N, C-alpha and C positions, 0 to 999 in steps of 0.2 A: 504494500500500500504506500509506504513512504518512498520506496524506490520509484514507483510509478509516478508519484507526484513530482519527484525530482527529475525524472526523465522529461516530463512535460514542462517543468520550470526551466531546465537547462537545455532542453533539446537533446536528441540522441545523436548529435552531429559528431562525427569523428574529427577531432582537431579544431572544432569550432569553439569559440569562447562564449560563455554565458553572458558576458557583458563586454564593453570595450576595454575593460581593465583586466585582461586575461592573464597577466603575468606580474612578476615582481621585479623590483629593481636591484635587489641585492641577493646574490646566490647564497643560500644557507644550506648547510649540509649536516648530517647526523654527527659528523666528527667535531663540530663546534660545540662549545660548552653546554652543560645541562642545567645551568642555573635558571632562575626565574626570568632574567633578562634575555636569555637566549631563546625563549619560546614566544616572546611577544610579537614575533614576525608573522605568526599565523593570523590570517585575515580571510573573511569570506570572499569568494569569487576570484581567488588567485589560483594559478596553475601550479601544481606540485607533482613530484614523481615519488612513488613509493620505493624506498631503498631498503626495506626490511624483507627478509625471507620467512618471517614468522608464519605459522600455519593459518592464522586468522586472516592473512592478506593473500591467501592462495589465489593465483591468477592475476594479482596486481603488481607483483614484483617488477620493478623498473618500468612500470606503465605510468602514463601521465593521467592526472585527474584534476578535478576542481574541488577546492575547499567549499563545502556547502554551508557549514556553520562551525563556530568555535564555541562550544558550550561551556568550556572551562579552560583556564590557562594551560597551554601546552597540549591540548587535546582537540581533535577536529573530527568532523564528519566529512568524509572524502568520497566523491562520486567518481568511480573509475569504470569506464566502459559500461555505463548503465547500472552498475552495482554500487550500493551505498555501503561503505566501510565505516563503522562507528568507533568512537573512542580511540582514534589513531594518534599515537604519540608524535609530537613534533620531531623527536629524534629519529623517527622512522620515515621522515619526509625530507625532501629538498625542493627548493623552488625551481621553477622552469622559466627561462627567459625566451622571448621570441627573437627572431632575427630583427636587427634594426631596419626600419624605424617602427618597431612594434609598440603597442600600447602597454604601459606598465604602471605599477603603483609602488612607491618607495615603502619599504617595510622596516627599515631601521634608520636610526640617526635623527638628525634635526628635522628632516622633511617627511617623517613617517606619516603615511596615509595620503600623501600628495600624489595625484595622478600626473602622468607625463608620457613622453615619448622616448624610447630607448635610442640613444645616439650611437653608443659603442658599448661592447661588453667584453670582459676578460674572465672567462671561466677559471683559468688557472689562478687568478688573483682574487676570485670571488668578489669582483667589483663591476660596476657598470656606470656609464655616464648617461644621465637622464636630463632631458629638457622639460622643466616643469610647465604644466599648462597655465597655471595662474600668473606666473611672473615672467616666463620665458627664460629664466636662469638655467644654466647647465650646471648640474651638481653631480658629485661622485656618490 
């Protein structure tokens, strides 16, 4: 029932974003810290990849999905290929960035929550350059 609602809400499009803010501007991975500040990057409607092989994520390993909701700090409901995974730990996810000039949302730092356009990304450095919609400023 919940999965069906989510399919209608987000569409069952492969690779399509549920909104124009389909990705995030800072690459976070499970290897980064486990403290409270390290899980604040989780936000609804961002694209993530499941990086855990745990049995409860069977079929979702290394698959991309959309964060449907963040019911508690560090936990998310993630929709992957039409299936809803509940109570997914932030440490089992990493953010997914589009190719420039994709739409993104800043998920950490001074501009957290700000929408923008991806100018450049560096996966090896876990950083991205984003042009903010509101001011036009380019930020790291």
